[in-house]
C-alpha positions in Angstrom: -30.4 34.5 9.8 -28.2 33.6 6.9 -26.3 36.5 5.4 -26.3 37.1 1.6 -23.0 38.0 -0.1 -23.5 37.1 -3.7 -26.5 37.2 -6.1 -26.3 36.2 -9.7 -28.4 35.8 -12.8 -27.4 34.0 -16.0 -28.7 34.8 -19.5 -27.3 32.4 -22.1 -23.5 33.0 -22.1 -23.7 36.2 -19.9 -23.4 36.0 -16.1 -24.3 39.0 -14.0 -22.9 38.8 -10.4 -23.9 41.3 -7.7 -21.7 41.5 -4.6 -23.5 42.3 -1.4 -22.9 42.9 2.3 -19.6 42.9 4.2 -16.6 41.5 2.3 -14.3 41.3 5.2 -11.9 38.8 6.8 -14.7 37.7 9.1 -16.9 36.5 6.3 -14.1 35.3 3.9 -14.8 31.6 4.4 -18.5 31.9 3.5 -17.7 34.1 0.5 -15.0 31.8 -0.8 -17.5 28.9 -0.7 -20.1 30.9 -2.6 -17.6 31.9 -5.3 -16.8 28.3 -5.9 -20.5 27.7 -6.6 -20.8 30.4 -9.3 -21.6 29.0 -12.8 -19.2 29.5 -15.7 -19.9 31.7 -18.6 -18.0 33.4 -21.5 -19.0 36.9 -20.3 -19.2 38.0 -16.7 -20.2 41.3 -15.2 -19.5 41.9 -11.6 -21.4 44.7 -9.8 -19.7 45.7 -6.5 -22.1 48.5 -5.6 -23.9 46.3 -3.1 -20.8 46.0 -0.9 -21.4 47.8 2.4 -17.9 47.2 3.9 -14.7 45.7 2.7 -11.1 45.1 3.6 -8.0 43.6 2.0 -9.3 40.0 2.4 -12.5 40.9 0.5 -10.7 42.6 -2.3 -8.3 39.7 -2.5 -11.2 37.2 -3.0 -12.6 39.4 -5.8 -9.2 39.8 -7.4 -8.5 36.1 -7.3 -11.9 35.4 -8.9 -11.2 37.9 -11.7 -7.7 36.6 -12.4 -8.9 33.0 -12.5 -11.7 33.9 -15.0 -9.3 35.8 -17.2 -6.8 32.9 -17.2 -9.6 30.7 -18.7 -10.2 33.2 -21.5 -13.3 34.7 -20.0 -14.3 38.3 -20.7 -14.9 39.7 -17.2 -15.8 43.3 -16.2 -16.1 44.9 -12.7 -18.5 47.8 -12.5 -19.8 50.4 -10.0 -16.7 50.3 -7.7 -15.9 53.2 -5.5 -12.7 55.2 -5.4 -11.7 53.6 -2.1 -12.3 50.1 -3.5 -10.3 50.9 -6.7 -7.4 52.4 -4.7 -7.2 49.4 -2.4 -7.4 47.0 -5.4 -4.5 48.7 -7.1 -2.4 48.8 -4.0 -2.8 45.1 -3.4 -1.9 44.4 -7.1 1.3 46.4 -6.8 2.4 44.7 -3.6 1.2 41.2 -4.4 3.8 38.6 -3.5 4.6 36.3 -6.3 3.8 32.6 -5.8 6.8 30.9 -4.2 7.9 27.9 -6.1 9.1 25.1 -3.9 12.9 24.5 -4.1 13.7 21.3 -6.0 15.7 18.9 -3.9 19.0 17.7 -5.2 20.1 14.1 -5.6 22.3 14.1 -2.6 19.7 15.8 -0.4 17.1 13.1 -1.3 19.7 10.4 -0.8 20.6 11.8 2.6 16.9 12.0 3.7 16.4 8.4 2.5 19.4 7.2 4.3 18.3 8.9 7.6 14.9 7.4 7.2 16.4 4.0 6.6 18.6 4.2 9.7 15.6 5.3 11.8 13.4 2.5 10.5 16.2 0.0 11.1 16.6 1.2 14.7 12.9 1.1 15.3 12.7 -2.4 13.8 15.5 -3.7 16.0 13.6 -2.2 19.0 10.5 -4.0 17.8 12.3 -7.3 17.5 13.6 -6.8 21.1 10.1 -6.4 22.4 9.0 -9.4 20.3 11.7 -11.7 21.6 10.8 -10.8 25.2 7.1 -11.5 24.6 8.0 -14.7 22.7 10.1 -16.0 25.5 7.4 -15.1 28.1 4.8 -16.9 26.0 6.9 -20.0 25.7 7.6 -20.1 29.4 4.0 -19.3 30.3 1.9 -21.2 27.8 -1.4 -20.2 29.5 -0.8 -16.6 28.4 -0.8 -17.5 24.7 -4.0 -16.6 22.9 -4.9 -19.9 21.2 -8.3 -18.9 20.0 -7.0 -15.8 18.2 -4.1 -17.9 16.7 -6.6 -20.3 15.2 -8.6 -17.4 13.9 -5.6 -15.9 12.1 -4.7 -19.4 10.7 -8.1 -19.5 9.2 -7.9 -15.9 7.8 -4.3 -16.2 6.6 -4.3 -19.8 5.5 -7.7 -21.3 4.5 -9.0 -18.1 3.0 -5.9 -17.8 0.9 -6.2 -21.2 -0.7 -8.0 -20.0 -3.9 -5.5 -17.2 -4.8 -2.5 -19.4 -3.9 -3.9 -22.3 -6.0 -4.6 -20.1 -9.0 -1.2 -18.4 -8.9 0.7 -21.7 -8.4 -1.2 -23.4 -11.3 -0.4 -20.6 -13.7 3.2 -20.5 -12.6 3.5 -24.2 -13.2 2.0 -23.8 -16.7 4.3 -21.0 -17.6 7.4 -23.0 -16.5 6.3 -26.0 -18.5 5.4 -23.9 -21.6 8.7 -22.0 -21.6 10.8 -25.1 -20.8 9.1 -27.3 -23.4 10.0 -24.8 -26.2 13.7 -25.0 -25.5 13.9 -28.7 -24.6 12.0 -29.8 -27.6 14.8 -28.5 -29.8 17.1 -31.2 -28.4 14.5 -33.9 -28.2 14.6 -33.8 -24.4 10.9 -33.3 -23.8 10.8 -35.6 -20.8 13.1 -33.4 -18.9 10.4 -30.8 -18.6 9.2 -32.9 -15.6 12.5 -32.4 -13.9 12.4 -28.7 -14.5 8.8 -28.2 -13.3 9.1 -30.6 -10.3 12.4 -29.4 -8.8 12.0 -25.7 -9.5 8.5 -25.6 -8.0 9.2 -27.4 -4.8 12.6 -25.9 -4.1 12.2 -22.3 -5.2 9.1 -21.0 -6.9 6.5 -22.6 -4.7 7.8 -21.2 -1.4 8.7 -17.8 -3.0 5.4 -17.3 -4.9 3.4 -18.3 -1.9 5.3 -16.0 0.4 4.9 -13.0 -2.0 1.2 -13.6 -2.3 0.8 -13.8 1.4 2.9 -10.7 1.9 0.5 -8.7 -0.3 -2.6 -10.3 1.2 -2.0 -11.0 4.9 1.0 -8.8 5.6 -0.8 -5.7 4.4 -3.9 -6.8 6.4 -1.8 -7.0 9.6 -0.5 -3.5 9.0 -4.0 -2.0 8.3 -5.6 -3.8 11.3 -2.9 -2.7 13.9 -2.7 0.8 12.3 -6.4 1.3 12.6 -6.2 0.2 16.3 -3.4 2.7 16.9 -5.4 5.6 15.3 -8.4 4.8 17.4 -6.1 4.6 20.5 -7.1 1.0 21.2 -3.4 0.1 21.7 -2.9 3.0 24.1 -6.0 1.9 26.0 -4.6 -1.7 26.1 -1.3 -0.5 27.6 -3.2 1.7 30.1 -5.1 -1.4 31.3 -1.8 -3.3 31.7 -2.1 -5.6 28.6 0.9 -6.2 26.4 0.1 -5.4 22.8 2.8 -7.7 21.6 1.3 -10.7 23.4 -2.3 -9.7 22.3 -1.7 -8.6 18.8 1.7 -9.7 17.4 2.3 -13.2 18.7 -1.0 -14.7 17.5 -0.4 -13.4 14.0 3.2 -14.6 13.9 2.4 -18.0 15.3 -0.6 -18.3 12.9 1.4 -17.4 9.8 4.3 -19.7 10.8 1.9 -22.6 11.0 -0.2 -21.7 7.9 2.6 -20.8 5.4 4.3 -24.2 5.3 0.9 -25.8 4.7 0.2 -23.3 1.9 3.6 -24.0 0.4 2.8 -27.7 0.3 -0.5 -27.0 -1.3 1.2 -24.6 -3.8 3.7 -27.3 -4.7 1.0 -29.8 -5.6 -1.1 -27.3 -7.6 2.0 -25.9 -9.4 3.1 -29.4 -10.4 -0.4 -30.0 -11.6 -0.3 -26.9 -13.8 3.0 -28.1 -15.3 1.5 -31.5 -15.9 -1.4 -30.0 -17.8 0.9 -27.8 -19.9 3.2 -30.7 -20.6 0.3 -32.7 -21.9 -0.9 -29.9 -24.1 2.5 -28.8 -25.5 4.6 -32.0 -25.9 2.1 -34.7 -25.3 3.5 -36.2 -22.1 0.7 -38.2 -20.5 -0.2 -37.8 -16.9 1.1 -41.4 -16.2 4.5 -40.6 -17.8 4.7 -37.3 -15.9 4.0 -38.9 -12.5 6.4 -41.8 -13.2 9.2 -39.5 -14.2 8.4 -37.2 -11.2 8.8 -40.1 -8.8 12.3 -40.8 -10.2 13.7 -37.3 -10.1 11.9 -35.5 -7.2 13.5 -36.6 -4.0 11.9 -36.0 -0.6 14.8 -33.7 0.3 13.6 -31.1 -2.3 10.3 -30.9 -0.5 12.0 -30.5 2.9 14.4 -27.8 1.6 11.4 -25.9 0.3 9.4 -26.3 3.5 12.3 -25.1 5.7 11.8 -21.7 4.0 8.2 -21.5 5.1 8.5 -20.6 8.8 11.3 -18.1 8.0 9.3 -16.3 5.3 6.2 -16.4 7.6 8.1 -14.7 10.5 9.5 -12.0 8.1 6.1 -11.2 6.6 4.2 -11.2 10.0 6.9 -9.2 11.8 7.2 -6.6 9.1 3.4 -6.3 8.8 2.9 -5.8 12.6 5.9 -3.5 12.8 4.6 -1.2 10.1 1.2 -1.2 11.9 2.8 0.2 15.0 4.6 2.8 12.9 1.2 4.3 11.8 0.8 7.9 12.9 -2.3 9.8 13.9 -3.9 10.1 10.4 -5.5 7.8 7.9 -3.1 8.7 5.2 -0.3 7.0 7.2 -2.2 3.7 7.1 -1.9 3.7 3.3 1.8 4.7 3.4 2.7 2.1 6.0 0.7 -0.7 4.3 2.5 0.0 1.0 5.9 0.0 2.9 4.9 -3.3 4.6 4.3 -5.1 1.3 7.4 -3.7 -0.3 9.7 -4.5 2.6 8.2 -8.0 3.1 8.6 -8.9 -0.6 12.1 -7.6 -0.8 13.2 -9.5 2.3 11.5 -12.7 1.1 13.4 -12.5 -2.2 16.6 -11.7 -0.3 16.3 -14.6 2.1 15.3 -16.9 -0.7 18.6 -16.0 -2.5 20.4 -16.6 0.8 18.9 -20.0 1.2 19.9 -20.8 -2.4 23.5 -19.9 -1.6 23.5 -22.0 1.6 22.0 -25.0 -0.1 24.6 -24.8 -2.9 27.5 -24.4 -0.6 26.4 -27.5 1.4 25.7 -29.5 -1.8 22.0 -29.8 -1.2 
């Protein structure tokens, strides 16, 4: 039989609340839920004559309700309380502990915690890379252990399904470069050099980098979420128990798939980006498609495509490795999936940009 602790009636802006039964620690959970359901009013009268038993927990619940109502500007009155109830209420008010405000962390404390976390993540990632190298070598020396079907599946998911967003992004980037470049070059009557700017910048730098950034946000985060969900549901633990290597089953297919798909996506991105620049050049400075293609054949050497394509497998390995690593870092709660997915995207994009800068330095030093 369900016990009754609160009864109320409301008449316009006046709420009459009758407290009933045992207001003790044993029933505090039920009472608190009922208090949350009470309607709001400008005037509240609380009748405590129906309380048959009470302790400090019950009085605290009543006190908290009264204080919250007064903080909202509500006129609230408690009636028909006994001397024992009034005495306990006053005693609790006199000895009430003030709310403890969390201590604000200083700059150096936050810096120290961030540094410790960075060192811990770096150590874990090096360990992850060690396991990955061992699994990679075993897979190369034992080709039959590689999961070709799963690799093809991830190529489809990470490559073919990303064509639309890659194409749209590359087209818009190409248009932006052409628009901005045309405004400056037109001042010097060098409109035709917009073809050089669009072609070389797209295939050498922007095509690979933009494609990698989009894939990091799309596929890298998906890898983290998938592996993280498997860890929470203990599928990875079960896999280890049955003698299966999670790196061989989960990590290698994703890494191989992305290392195959990303260079193809970069090639597609280069073509669509140049197309966007071609359209913008036609609209802004009136360069025809024939003129654009003719000039492009003169200035865009094959080596520029090759130098851009070399970045593809490197970026793919970074994105897939970070995504899988962050998936294994997920702890036993769903909130951790969101945190690790965010960290996966941030880490992957940062490393892609850092390695792109490193490639630029190397190419410049070798005169490429």
